[in-house]
ZALO-434037 format. One record per residue: y, z, x of N, C-alpha, C, CB in turn. Coordinates in steps of 0.2 Angstrom, whole numbers, padded with zeros to 4 digits, always signed. Each point is the difference from the previous one (the first is absolute). Glycine has a CB too. Example, Ala and Ser with C-alpha at 12.3 -4.5 7.8 and 13.67 -1.06 7.14 Angstrom:
-0028+0039+0066+0006+0000-0004+0006+0000+0004-0006+0006-0009+0011-0010+0007+0006+0001+0004+0005+0003-0004-0003-0010+0006
//
This chain:
-0067+0009+0244+0003-0005+0004+0009+0001+0001-0012-0008-0004+0015+0010-0003+0007+0004+0002+0000+0006+0003+0004-0005-0009-0008+0009+0007+0001+0006+0004-0003+0001+0005+0001+0004-0008-0006-0009+0012-0001+0000+0007+0008-0001+0004-0013-0004-0003+0016-0003+0001+0005-0001+0004+0005+0003-0002-0004-0008+0004+0005+0014-0009+0005+0006+0001-0002+0004+0002+0006-0002-0007-0012+0004+0009-0002+0003+0006+0000+0000+0006-0004+0001-0007+0005-0006+0010+0001-0005+0004+0008+0001+0002-0009-0008-0006+0012+0006+0002+0008+0000+0000+0002+0007+0001+0001-0008-0009-0005+0015+0007+0006+0007+0000-0004+0002+0008+0002+0006-0017-0005-0008+0020-0004+0001+0007+0005-0004+0006-0014-0001-0006+0018-0002+0004+0004-0003+0005+0008+0002-0001-0009-0011+0001+0014+0007+0004+0007+0005+0000+0003-0005-0005+0001+0005+0014+0003-0003-0016+0004-0002-0007+0003-0007+0003+0004+0013-0007-0003-0017+0004+0004-0008+0000+0000-0004-0004-0003+0001+0007+0008-0004-0008+0002-0006-0005-0007-0004-0002+0013+0000+0005-0014+0002-0013-0001-0007-0001-0002-0006-0002+0001+0004+0002-0003-0009+0001+0002-0007-0002-0001-0002-0006-0001-0002+0011+0007-0004-0014+0000+0000-0007-0006-0005-0002+0013+0002-0001-0013-0008+0004-0005-0001-0001-0007+0001-0001+0007-0003+0002-0009+0006+0001-0008+0004+0001+0000+0005-0006-0003-0001+0014+0009+0004-0014+0001+0006-0008-0001-0004-0004+0008+0008+0001-0005-0013-0001-0001-0005-0008-0007-0001-0003+0010-0008+0003-0012+0004+0003-0007-0001+0000-0005+0003-0002+0003-0003+0007-0003+0010-0005-0003+0006-0003+0000+0000-0007+0002+0005+0009+0003-0003-0013+0004-0001-0007-0003-0005-0002+0010+0005+0002-0011-0011+0000-0004-0005-0001-0007+0000-0003+0007-0004+0008-0010+0007-0002-0006+0002-0003-0003+0003-0007+0001+0000+0010+0004+0005-0012-0002+0007-0006+0006-0003-0003-0006+0013+0005+0010-0021-0006+0003+0000-0005+0000-0001-0007+0002-0001+0008-0009+0001-0011-0003+0001-0006+0000+0005-0002-0006-0007+0002+0005+0014+0003-0001+0007-0002+0007+0006+0000-0014-0003+0004+0019-0002+0000+0007+0005+0003+0006-0005-0005-0005+0004+0016+0007+0003-0020+0006-0006-0006+0006+0002+0004-0006+0001-0014+0007+0006+0018+0005+0001+0003+0000+0003+0010+0003+0001-0014+0003-0003+0015-0003+0002+0008+0010+0003+0000-0014-0012+0008+0013+0020-0004+0004+0002+0004+0001+0000+0004+0000+0003-0005+0006-0004+0009+0000+0000+0006+0007+0006+0002-0006-0015-0001+0003+0020+0001+0004+0007+0003+0005-0003+0005-0011+0008-0001+0014-0011+0005+0000-0001+0007+0009-0004-0001-0017-0001+0003+0020+0004+0002+0008-0003-0002-0002-0007+0005+0010+0013-0002-0004-0018+0000-0001-0009+0001-0008-0001+0001+0013-0002+0008-0013+0001-0016-0009-0001-0001+0002-0008-0004-0007+0015-0002+0012-0017+0000+0002-0004-0003-0004-0007+0002+0010+0007-0002-0010-0009+0007-0007-0006+0002-0005+0001-0001+0003-0003+0007-0006+0010-0005-0006-0001-0002-0002-0002-0008+0000+0008+0012+0006-0004-0016-0003+0000-0007+0002-0010-0003+0003+0019-0002+0002-0020+0004-0002-0008+0000-0007-0003+0001+0011+0000+0003-0013+0003+0003-0007-0007+0002-0006+0005-0004+0003-0006+0016-0003+0013-0018-0004+0003-0005+0001-0001-0007+0000+0008+0008+0005-0011-0009+0000-0003-0007-0002-0007-0002+0008+0009-0001-0009-0011+0007-0005-0008-0004-0008+0002-0001+0008-0010+0008-0009+0017-0007-0005-0001-0002-0001+0008-0008-0005-0008+0017+0009+0012-0014+0000+0004-0005+0007+0000-0005-0008+0007+0009+0006-0004-0016+0006-0002-0005+0006+0004+0001-0008-0002-0010+0008+0009+0013+0005+0005+0000+0000+0004+0006+0000+0002-0013+0006-0003+0019+0000+0003+0005+0006+0005+0002-0008-0008+0001+0008+0013-0002+0006+0004+0001+0001-0001+0008-0003+0010-0009+0010-0008+0011+0001+0002+0007+0006+0001+0001-0008-0006+0005+0011+0007+0001+0006+0003+0002+0003-0006+0002-0004+0011+0002+0010-0013-0002+0004-0005+0004+0004+0001+0006+0000-0005-0010+0002+0013+0011+0004+0001+0004-0003+0008+0002+0010-0009-0006-0007+0013+0009-0001+0006+0002+0000+0005-0006+0005-0004+0011-0009+0009-0010-0002+0006-0006+0000+0006+0003-0006-0005-0006+0008+0009+0003+0000+0008+0003-0007+0001-0001+0013+0005-0003-0017+0000+0006-0005+0001-0002-0002+0003-0005-0001+0000+0008+0005+0007-0010+0001+0003-0005+0001-0006-0008+0005+0011+0010-0002-0016-0009+0002-0002-0006-0007-0004+0000+0014-0001-0001-0016-0003+0006-0007-0003-0001-0005+0004-0003+0001-0008+0009-0003+0014-0005-0006+0003-0003+0001+0002-0007-0002+0003+0011+0008-0001-0013+0003+0000-0007-0002-0005-0004+0008+0006+0004-0005-0012-0002-0003-0005-0004-0006-0003-0002+0007-0001+0004-0012+0001+0004-0007+0000-0001-0004+0005-0007+0001-0003+0014+0001+0010-0013-0004+0004-0002+0002-0001-0010+0000+0010+0014+0006-0012-0015+0003+0000-0007-0004-0010-0001+0014+0011+0002-0012-0015+0003-0006-0006-0003-0007+0001-0001+0008-0007+0005-0012+0008+0000-0005+0004-0002-0002+0004-0006+0001-0002+0009+0003+0006-0011-0002+0006-0005+0002-0006-0007+0003+0016+0008+0003-0019-0008-0001-0004-0006-0006-0005-0002+0011+0001+0002-0010-0004+0004-0008-0006-0001-0005+0005-0003+0000-0009+0013-0003+0013-0008-0005+0004-0002+0001+0003-0008-0002+0003+0013+0007-0002-0017+0000+0001-0005+0002-0007-0005+0002+0011+0005-0006-0016-0005+0001-0004+0001+0008-0005-0005-0015+0005+0004+0020-0004+0001+0005-0001-0003+0001-0009+0004+0006+0016-0003-0003-0019+0002+0002-0008+0003+0004-0001+0005+0000-0004-0009-0004+0000+0013+0003+0001+0006+0008-0002+0003-0011-0002+0000+0013-0004-0005+0006-0002+0002+0006+0005-0002-0006-0014-0001+0003+0017-0006+0006+0003-0001+0002+0009+0003-0002-0009-0011-0004+0011+0012+0002+0005+0006+0002-0001+0006-0006+0005-0005+0003-0012+0007+0004+0000+0006+0007-0002+0002-0008-0001+0002+0011-0001-0008+0007-0002-0003+0004+0007-0003-0004-0015-0005+0000+0021+0002+0004+0006+0000+0000+0004+0005-0001+0000-0009-0005-0001+0014+0000+0004+0005+0007-0003+0006-0015+0002-0003+0016-0008+0004+0004-0002+0005+0006-0001-0004-0008-0004+0008+0009+0007-0014+0007+0000-0002+0003+0007+0000-0001-0009-0008-0004+0014+0009+0000+0008+0003+0002+0001+0008-0010+0002-0010+0005-0007+0013+0004+0001+0008+0008-0002+0001-0011-0003+0004+0012-0003-0008+0009-0001+0002+0004+0004-0002-0001-0011+0000
//
């Protein structure tokens, strides 16, 4: 189901994802998903809606340079893959960016 939806998205031109439907999608998988990472600028509103269903949501509240966003995401995923705590890793990565 999700893979079909993603395949359909890839075939269309880029467009802004509406907040409520995105949150509703995550609601369907709320028992399985523990953290959502929105690696896009100005994703605070989306994160607030998703956070109604998913306990931890990482977002960007402002503009972020692509190279910094890529570095942050790579380090975040590496840390999570190594079993580190989401909150402490997020905090340490955020401090390094400021």
